[in-house]
C-alpha positions as CSV (number, residue, x, y, z in Angstrom):
1,M,-4.7,-10.8,19.9
2,S,-6.9,-8.1,22.0
3,T,-10.7,-8.3,22.5
4,T,-11.1,-5.9,19.0
5,T,-8.4,-4.7,16.6
6,E,-8.1,-1.8,14.1
7,L,-8.3,-3.6,10.6
8,A,-5.6,-1.4,9.7
9,A,-3.2,-2.6,12.6
10,V,-3.5,-6.2,11.2
11,T,-4.3,-6.0,7.6
12,I,-3.2,-3.9,4.7
13,R,-6.4,-2.9,2.2
14,L,-4.7,-1.7,-1.4
15,R,-7.4,0.0,-2.2
16,P,-10.4,1.6,-0.7
17,D,-13.3,-0.5,-2.8
18,D,-10.9,-3.5,-2.4
19,D,-13.1,-6.5,-1.4
20,V,-10.4,-8.3,0.4
21,A,-7.4,-7.5,2.9
22,I,-3.7,-8.5,3.4
23,A,-2.7,-10.1,6.9
24,T,0.5,-9.0,8.4
25,R,0.0,-11.6,11.0
26,D,-2.0,-14.6,11.7
27,L,-5.2,-13.6,12.2
28,P,-7.2,-16.4,14.9
29,V,-10.6,-17.7,14.1
30,G,-12.9,-15.3,16.3
31,A,-10.8,-11.8,16.0
32,R,-12.8,-9.1,16.2
33,L,-11.4,-6.3,13.6
34,T,-12.9,-2.8,13.1
35,T,-13.7,-1.4,9.8
36,A,-15.4,1.6,8.8
37,D,-18.0,0.0,7.6
38,G,-18.9,-1.7,11.5
39,E,-17.0,-5.0,12.5
40,L,-16.3,-8.4,11.5
41,T,-15.1,-11.7,13.1
42,V,-12.7,-13.7,11.4
43,T,-14.4,-16.9,10.7
44,A,-10.8,-19.5,9.5
45,T,-7.3,-18.8,10.5
46,V,-5.8,-16.7,8.2
47,P,-1.9,-16.9,7.8
48,R,-0.1,-13.9,7.4
49,G,0.2,-13.0,3.5
50,H,-2.9,-14.0,2.7
51,K,-6.3,-12.5,1.8
52,V,-9.1,-11.8,4.4
53,A,-12.4,-10.6,3.3
54,V,-14.1,-6.9,4.2
55,R,-16.6,-6.9,2.4
56,P,-19.6,-9.4,1.7
57,V,-19.2,-11.0,-2.4
58,P,-21.9,-13.5,-3.5
59,R,-21.1,-16.7,-5.5
60,G,-20.3,-15.7,-9.0
61,G,-19.5,-11.7,-8.1
62,Q,-16.0,-10.7,-8.7
63,V,-13.5,-10.6,-5.7
64,H,-11.1,-7.0,-6.0
65,K,-7.3,-6.8,-4.9
66,Y,-5.4,-3.6,-6.4
67,G,-8.6,-2.2,-7.7
68,Q,-8.8,-5.1,-10.0
69,S,-10.5,-8.5,-10.2
70,I,-8.7,-11.1,-8.8
71,G,-11.0,-14.1,-9.4
72,R,-14.9,-14.7,-9.1
73,A,-16.5,-16.2,-5.5
74,T,-17.2,-20.0,-6.0
75,A,-19.1,-19.7,-3.1
76,D,-20.8,-17.3,-0.9
77,I,-17.8,-15.3,1.1
78,A,-18.9,-13.4,4.1
79,P,-16.5,-10.4,6.1
80,G,-14.2,-12.3,8.0
81,D,-13.8,-15.0,5.7
82,H,-10.6,-16.4,4.3
83,V,-10.4,-16.0,0.8
84,H,-8.4,-18.1,-1.1
85,T,-8.8,-21.1,-3.3
86,H,-11.4,-22.8,-1.6
87,N,-13.8,-20.1,-2.5
88,L,-12.0,-18.1,-5.1
89,G,-11.5,-19.1,-8.9
90,M,-10.5,-17.7,-12.0
91,D,-12.5,-14.9,-13.7
92,H,-12.5,-15.3,-17.3
93,A,-14.0,-12.1,-18.2
94,E,-12.7,-10.2,-21.0
95,R,-10.6,-7.4,-20.5
96,A,-10.8,-3.9,-22.2
97,H,-7.6,-3.1,-23.8
98,E,-7.0,0.7,-24.5
99,F,-3.8,1.7,-25.7
100,G,-1.3,5.2,-24.7
101,T,-4.6,6.2,-22.3
102,A,-2.0,6.2,-19.2
103,R,1.4,7.2,-20.2
104,V,3.5,8.5,-17.6
105,T,6.7,10.5,-18.3
106,I,9.2,9.8,-15.5
107,P,11.0,13.5,-15.6
108,P,14.9,13.7,-16.1
109,A,17.0,13.2,-13.1
110,P,20.4,14.5,-12.0
111,P,23.4,12.9,-13.6
112,R,24.6,9.8,-12.0
113,V,27.0,7.6,-12.9
114,F,28.5,4.1,-12.0
115,L,32.0,2.4,-12.6
116,G,31.7,-0.3,-15.4
117,Y,33.8,-1.4,-18.2
118,P,33.7,0.4,-21.3
119,R,33.3,-1.6,-24.2
120,A,34.4,-0.4,-27.8
121,D,31.1,-0.8,-28.9
122,G,29.2,1.5,-26.7
123,R,28.1,-0.9,-24.5
124,V,29.5,-1.1,-20.7
125,G,29.8,-4.1,-18.4
126,T,29.4,-4.1,-14.9
127,R,31.7,-7.6,-14.5
128,N,34.6,-8.5,-16.4
129,V,34.5,-12.2,-17.3
130,I,35.5,-14.5,-19.4
131,G,33.2,-17.4,-20.7
132,V,33.3,-20.6,-22.4
133,I,30.4,-21.2,-24.7
134,T,28.9,-24.4,-25.9
135,S,27.6,-25.3,-29.0
136,V,25.9,-28.4,-27.9
137,N,25.3,-30.4,-24.6
138,C,28.3,-32.9,-25.8
139,S,30.7,-30.3,-25.2
140,A,28.9,-29.4,-21.2
141,S,30.7,-31.5,-19.4
142,S,34.2,-30.4,-20.9
143,A,33.4,-27.0,-20.5
144,R,32.4,-27.0,-16.8
145,I,36.1,-29.3,-16.2
146,I,37.4,-26.1,-17.8
147,A,35.5,-23.2,-16.1
148,D,36.3,-25.6,-13.0
149,Q,39.9,-25.0,-13.0
150,F,39.8,-21.5,-12.1
151,R,37.3,-21.7,-9.5
152,G,38.2,-21.6,-6.1
153,L,39.8,-19.3,-3.4
154,G,42.6,-17.8,-4.8
155,V,42.7,-19.1,-8.1
156,L,42.3,-15.1,-9.8
157,D,44.2,-13.2,-7.0
158,E,47.1,-12.2,-9.6
159,Y,43.9,-10.8,-11.7
160,P,41.7,-8.2,-9.6
161,N,40.0,-7.3,-12.3
162,V,38.8,-10.4,-14.1
163,D,35.5,-11.7,-12.0
164,G,35.5,-14.9,-13.0
165,V,35.6,-18.2,-15.7
166,M,32.2,-19.3,-16.2
167,A,30.8,-22.4,-18.5
168,L,27.6,-21.9,-20.6
169,T,25.7,-25.3,-21.1
170,H,22.7,-26.2,-22.4
171,Q,20.5,-29.3,-23.3
172,S,20.6,-29.2,-26.9
173,G,21.6,-31.5,-29.2
174,C,23.6,-32.3,-32.4
175,G,20.1,-33.1,-34.0
176,L,18.4,-29.4,-33.8
177,V,17.9,-27.9,-37.1
178,P,19.4,-24.0,-37.2
179,D,17.0,-23.1,-39.2
180,S,13.9,-24.3,-37.2
181,V,12.5,-21.8,-34.4
182,G,14.3,-23.4,-32.0
183,G,17.3,-23.7,-33.7
184,Q,17.3,-19.6,-34.0
185,L,16.2,-19.0,-30.4
186,L,19.0,-20.9,-29.1
187,L,21.6,-19.0,-31.8
188,R,20.1,-16.1,-30.6
189,T,20.4,-16.5,-27.0
190,L,24.3,-18.0,-27.6
191,R,25.2,-15.0,-30.0
192,G,23.8,-12.6,-27.0
193,Y,25.7,-13.9,-24.6
194,A,28.7,-14.1,-27.1
195,R,28.8,-10.2,-27.3
196,H,27.5,-9.2,-23.8
197,P,29.2,-6.5,-22.4
198,N,30.1,-8.2,-19.5
199,F,32.6,-10.8,-21.2
200,G,36.1,-9.7,-21.7
201,G,36.9,-12.8,-23.1
202,L,35.1,-15.8,-25.1
203,L,36.2,-19.5,-25.7
204,V,33.8,-21.1,-28.1
205,L,33.3,-25.4,-27.4
206,G,32.2,-27.6,-29.8
207,L,32.5,-31.4,-30.0
208,G,32.4,-31.2,-33.6
209,C,29.7,-32.7,-35.5
210,E,27.2,-31.0,-34.4
211,M,24.4,-29.0,-36.7
212,I,25.1,-26.1,-35.4
213,P,29.1,-25.7,-35.3
214,V,31.3,-23.3,-32.6
215,T,32.1,-20.9,-35.5
216,S,28.1,-20.3,-35.8
217,L,28.2,-18.8,-32.8
218,V,31.1,-15.6,-33.4
219,D,30.8,-15.4,-37.4
220,G,29.2,-12.4,-38.8
221,L,28.6,-10.9,-35.3
222,D,29.4,-7.9,-34.3
223,L,31.5,-8.0,-31.7
224,P,33.6,-5.4,-30.1
225,D,36.8,-4.8,-30.8
226,G,39.4,-6.0,-28.0
227,L,36.5,-8.8,-26.9
228,L,39.1,-12.2,-27.0
229,V,37.8,-14.9,-28.7
230,D,38.7,-18.5,-29.7
231,T,37.3,-21.6,-30.5
232,L,37.6,-25.2,-29.5
233,T,36.1,-28.9,-31.0
234,I,37.1,-31.7,-28.7
235,Q,37.2,-34.0,-32.0
236,D,40.0,-32.3,-33.5
237,A,41.9,-31.4,-30.0
238,G,42.0,-35.3,-29.3
239,G,39.5,-35.7,-26.6
240,I,38.7,-34.8,-23.0
241,R,41.6,-34.5,-21.7
242,A,43.8,-32.8,-24.8
243,T,40.8,-30.2,-24.6
244,V,40.8,-29.1,-21.0
245,R,44.5,-28.9,-21.6
246,A,44.6,-26.7,-24.8
247,A,41.2,-24.6,-23.3
248,V,42.7,-24.2,-20.0
249,A,46.6,-22.9,-22.1
250,K,44.3,-20.3,-24.0
251,I,42.3,-18.6,-21.2
252,R,45.6,-18.3,-19.1
253,D,46.8,-16.3,-22.2
254,M,43.8,-14.0,-22.1
255,L,43.6,-13.8,-18.5
256,P,46.5,-10.6,-18.1
257,V,44.9,-9.3,-21.6
258,V,41.5,-9.1,-20.0
259,N,42.4,-8.1,-16.2
260,Q,44.4,-4.8,-18.3
261,R,40.6,-3.6,-18.5
262,R,39.8,-1.0,-15.9
263,R,36.4,0.6,-14.4
264,E,35.3,4.0,-15.4
265,P,32.8,6.3,-14.7
266,A,29.7,5.6,-17.0
267,D,26.7,7.4,-17.3
268,L,23.7,5.2,-16.0
269,S,22.0,5.2,-19.6
270,H,24.7,2.0,-20.0
271,L,22.4,0.4,-17.4
272,V,20.2,-2.1,-18.4
273,L,18.4,-3.6,-15.6
274,G,16.5,-6.9,-15.9
275,L,13.2,-7.7,-13.6
276,N,12.1,-10.9,-12.5
277,C,10.2,-12.6,-9.5
278,G,10.4,-16.4,-8.2
279,G,8.8,-17.6,-5.4
280,S,6.0,-14.8,-4.9
281,D,3.8,-14.8,-1.9
282,G,0.8,-12.5,-0.4
283,Y,3.7,-9.5,-0.1
284,S,5.1,-9.4,-3.3
285,G,2.7,-7.0,-4.8
286,V,2.8,-5.0,-1.7
287,T,6.8,-4.8,-1.0
288,A,8.8,-5.9,-3.2
289,N,7.6,-5.6,-6.2
290,P,6.6,-1.9,-6.3
291,A,9.5,-1.0,-4.4
292,L,11.2,-2.3,-7.6
293,G,8.8,-0.5,-9.8
294,Y,10.1,2.7,-7.8
295,A,13.7,1.9,-8.4
296,S,13.0,1.1,-12.1
297,D,11.2,4.5,-12.5
298,L,14.3,6.5,-10.4
299,L,16.4,4.8,-13.3
300,V,14.2,5.6,-16.3
301,G,14.3,9.1,-15.0
302,A,18.3,8.8,-15.2
303,G,18.3,7.6,-19.0
304,G,18.3,3.9,-18.2
305,T,16.4,0.8,-19.0
306,S,14.6,-1.7,-17.1
307,V,12.9,-5.0,-19.0
308,L,10.1,-6.5,-17.5
309,A,9.3,-10.0,-18.1
310,E,7.5,-13.4,-17.4
311,T,4.5,-13.3,-20.1
312,P,2.4,-16.0,-18.6
313,E,3.1,-14.3,-15.2
314,V,1.2,-10.4,-16.8
315,Y,-1.4,-12.4,-18.1
316,G,-4.7,-11.0,-16.7
317,A,-2.9,-7.5,-16.4
318,E,-2.0,-6.8,-19.6
319,H,-4.1,-4.4,-19.9
320,L,-2.6,-2.1,-17.5
321,L,0.7,-2.7,-19.8
322,T,-0.8,-2.0,-22.9
323,R,-2.6,1.8,-21.4
324,R,1.2,2.6,-20.7
325,A,2.5,1.8,-24.2
326,V,3.9,4.9,-26.5
327,S,2.1,3.5,-29.6
328,E,-0.8,1.1,-30.0
329,A,2.0,-1.0,-32.4
330,V,4.1,-2.1,-29.2
331,G,0.7,-2.2,-27.2
332,R,-0.1,-5.2,-29.4
333,R,3.0,-6.4,-30.1
334,L,2.4,-7.5,-25.9
335,L,-1.2,-9.0,-27.0
336,D,0.4,-10.9,-30.0
337,R,2.6,-12.3,-27.3
338,I,0.0,-13.3,-24.7
339,A,-2.0,-14.8,-27.7
340,W,0.8,-16.9,-28.5
341,W,1.0,-18.1,-25.1
342,Q,-2.6,-18.9,-25.1
343,D,-2.0,-21.2,-28.2
344,Y,1.0,-22.5,-26.5
345,A,-0.7,-23.7,-23.4
346,A,-3.5,-24.7,-25.4
347,A,-1.4,-26.8,-27.7
348,G,-0.1,-28.3,-24.5
349,G,-3.4,-29.7,-23.2
350,G,-3.1,-26.5,-20.5
351,T,-3.8,-22.8,-20.0
352,L,-2.3,-19.9,-18.2
353,D,-4.6,-20.3,-15.4
354,N,-2.6,-23.3,-13.9
355,N,-0.2,-20.3,-12.8
356,P,0.1,-19.9,-9.7
357,S,2.4,-22.6,-8.2
358,P,1.9,-24.4,-4.7
359,G,4.6,-22.1,-3.2
360,N,2.8,-19.1,-4.4
361,K,-0.5,-20.5,-3.1
362,A,1.1,-21.0,0.3
363,G,2.2,-17.9,0.2
364,G,-1.0,-16.3,-0.2
365,L,-1.6,-16.1,-3.5
366,T,-4.5,-17.6,-5.5
367,T,-4.9,-16.8,-9.3
368,I,-3.1,-15.8,-11.9
369,L,-5.0,-13.0,-12.2
370,E,-3.6,-11.9,-8.7
371,K,-0.1,-13.1,-9.2
372,S,0.2,-11.0,-12.6
373,L,-1.2,-7.7,-10.4
374,G,1.5,-8.3,-8.3
375,A,4.0,-8.7,-10.9
376,V,3.9,-6.2,-13.1
377,A,4.0,-3.4,-10.2
378,K,8.0,-4.4,-10.6
379,G,7.8,-2.2,-13.7
380,G,6.6,1.2,-11.9
381,T,4.6,3.5,-13.5
382,A,6.6,4.8,-17.0
383,E,5.5,4.8,-20.4
384,L,5.9,1.0,-22.4
385,T,8.3,1.6,-25.0
386,A,9.4,-1.5,-26.4
387,V,8.1,-4.9,-26.8
388,Y,10.9,-8.1,-27.5
389,E,11.0,-11.5,-28.4
390,Y,12.9,-13.5,-26.1
391,A,16.6,-12.9,-26.4
392,E,16.6,-10.2,-28.8
393,P,18.9,-7.0,-28.4
394,I,17.2,-4.4,-26.2
395,T,17.8,-1.2,-28.0
396,D,14.9,1.1,-26.6
397,H,15.6,3.2,-23.5
398,G,13.5,3.2,-21.0
399,F,10.5,0.6,-19.5
400,T,10.3,-2.0,-21.8
401,F,9.2,-6.1,-21.8
402,M,10.4,-9.3,-23.1
403,D,8.2,-12.4,-24.1
404,T,10.1,-14.8,-21.6
405,P,8.6,-18.1,-19.7
406,G,8.0,-18.2,-16.2
407,Y,10.7,-20.6,-15.0
408,D,13.1,-18.3,-13.7
409,P,16.3,-19.8,-15.4
410,V,14.6,-19.7,-18.2
411,S,13.5,-16.1,-18.4
412,V,16.4,-14.2,-17.0
413,T,18.8,-16.1,-19.6
414,G,16.5,-14.1,-22.1
415,L,17.0,-11.1,-20.7
416,V,20.9,-11.6,-20.2
417,A,21.3,-12.5,-23.5
418,G,19.0,-9.2,-24.8
419,G,21.9,-7.3,-22.9
420,A,20.7,-7.1,-19.4
421,N,24.0,-6.0,-17.5
422,V,22.3,-5.9,-13.8
423,V,18.8,-8.2,-12.5
424,A,16.7,-7.3,-9.4
425,F,14.9,-10.6,-8.2
426,T,12.4,-10.3,-5.7
427,T,11.2,-13.2,-3.6
428,G,8.7,-13.9,-1.1
429,R,9.6,-17.7,-0.4
430,G,13.1,-17.7,-0.5
431,S,15.2,-17.7,-4.2
432,V,18.4,-18.6,-4.2
433,F,18.9,-17.1,-7.9
434,G,22.5,-16.3,-9.8
435,C,22.7,-15.4,-13.2
436,K,26.1,-15.1,-14.1
437,P,27.7,-12.8,-16.2
438,A,25.5,-10.6,-14.7
439,P,24.9,-10.0,-11.5
440,S,21.9,-10.8,-9.3
441,I,20.0,-8.5,-6.3
442,K,17.6,-10.6,-4.7
443,L,14.9,-8.8,-2.8
444,A,13.2,-10.3,0.3
445,T,9.2,-9.4,0.2
446,N,8.7,-10.3,3.4
447,T,10.8,-10.0,7.3
448,E,10.5,-13.4,8.3
449,M,12.0,-14.8,5.1
450,Y,14.8,-12.3,5.3
451,E,16.0,-13.2,8.5
452,R,15.2,-17.3,7.9
453,M,17.8,-17.1,4.7
454,R,19.6,-13.8,5.5
455,E,22.6,-15.2,3.5
456,D,20.7,-15.0,0.7
457,M,19.3,-12.0,0.5
458,D,20.8,-8.9,-0.6
459,L,17.6,-6.4,0.9
460,N,14.6,-6.8,3.0
461,C,11.6,-5.3,1.5
462,G,9.6,-6.3,4.2
463,R,10.5,-3.1,6.0
464,I,7.5,-1.8,4.3
465,V,4.7,-3.7,5.9
466,D,6.4,-3.9,9.2
467,G,6.2,0.0,9.1
468,T,9.9,0.9,9.7
469,A,10.5,1.9,5.9
470,T,8.1,3.4,3.6
471,L,7.9,1.9,-0.1
472,E,9.7,5.1,-1.7
473,E,12.6,4.9,1.1
474,V,13.2,1.0,0.0
475,G,12.7,2.3,-3.6
476,A,15.2,4.8,-3.0
477,E,17.4,1.9,-1.2
478,I,16.9,-0.4,-4.6
479,F,18.1,2.1,-6.9
480,E,21.5,2.8,-4.9
481,K,21.9,-0.8,-4.2
482,I,21.8,-1.3,-7.8
483,I,24.0,1.2,-8.8
484,A,26.8,0.3,-6.5
485,V,26.3,-3.4,-7.4
486,A,26.7,-2.4,-11.2
487,S,29.8,-0.2,-9.9
488,G,31.6,-3.8,-8.7
489,E,29.9,-4.5,-5.0
490,R,29.5,-8.2,-4.5
491,T,25.9,-9.6,-4.5
492,V,25.1,-12.6,-1.9
493,S,24.6,-14.8,-4.8
494,E,28.2,-13.8,-6.4
495,E,30.3,-14.7,-2.9
496,L,28.1,-18.0,-3.3
497,D,29.8,-18.2,-6.7
498,L,26.1,-19.1,-7.9
499,G,24.8,-18.5,-11.5
500,Q,26.5,-21.0,-14.1
501,E,24.3,-23.7,-13.7
502,E,21.0,-20.9,-14.1
503,F,21.8,-20.6,-18.0
504,V,19.1,-22.3,-19.2
505,P,18.1,-21.5,-23.2
506,W,14.5,-21.6,-23.8
507,Q,13.6,-25.1,-25.6
508,L,11.6,-24.9,-28.6
509,G,11.5,-26.3,-32.4
510,T,12.2,-29.5,-34.1
511,V,15.0,-32.5,-33.1
512,T,15.9,-34.5,-35.6
């Protein structure tokens, strides 16, 4: 680094009144940076993606980033200091919750279409898959064996309009009480998948003695006409080998019928975009997340729906979302879910500020406040129209929220159960996530990781920091990628056949 460098050349300061800036390259000890207020000297190595202080903050004072508090100084902080876990802690100050004071109506966009699979219930699929859904973990291995008969190069070549056969297995047992919170949550999740528009056929597989029988997954469920559904129980079929033979025969009978489905032009109002992040870093809230938020606003303007999730990872930023709520009732529904999580964490001896993870911290994130402020950027600026509990059907258009854990497979399982037919997944450390039957678009927050894991990433948002593309340009690219993928373009996770093992329903409730 030269003797003296402009601060803006090697960092990003998100707001003029922020106390920290984000390093866009490694800053060595002794580096001299010029600012509007004079010059500062870096006092300790600041890795790229981490924070360097640009203003003094006394011990106990709030440290600001995004124009918001991301924590309190646990020691005096001087300009040039590396700001991280050694001198920054949680800020437990109460946040003022306003309702509907920052609503933004996204202007309508010109009509756009994607090519999808129309279903009889009016919804539109982005994929055409046959699912093997299990009612109990005892049938999980059999379901995987069945699905594996249809995996591999060339197996489905005769059926170009079938996007695969997948097993939906889980860890719940025969003793899960159906009327318990956990039983109802599992049933809602499985039934949500059963009626998902990306399924053209279903085989429901059970052992035969479980408390949630196979018929309960489809009986009374308003399944669209034309969806092929069959059931099997291992005990009645005569064991695993006999079950696999019978199941394979049933699916082979389904294949020609499911293959008759054809993609047709559909309005973007039929797209439900799940917004998720994993392996976040110091760039997540600067590049991929706000660019995805820009794309989310474009989709909302086109009549579509986007769904933010991961409640523990909006904690500390929920006040920004309540200000965007269309009503106080919607805002308070979000606060109720935050309060539930605080009680849930306390019952387990923890707190919500146990987050971020070690990987997040290595990438430059220090507190849950900082992580959450970056995470909510995925939701753009549109008003918040609805808040859903886990795996509830997503029925409102516009920008919405679903209560899910921060654990990515569990979170996205809830989103897909609710009806998300495309998922956009931002990552800074490098996630290899897939989520059948919905395609997962992986968005890299930084160029270094994108280059290192190019075969696992769909789009490089690090160009925003590199200066080779604007946030708006990358956001528009994401929007076009969403439409292309919804129309059949395969994502890298689909090319690797990922997403079957990432079906992980949230487990709660009594097991007897």
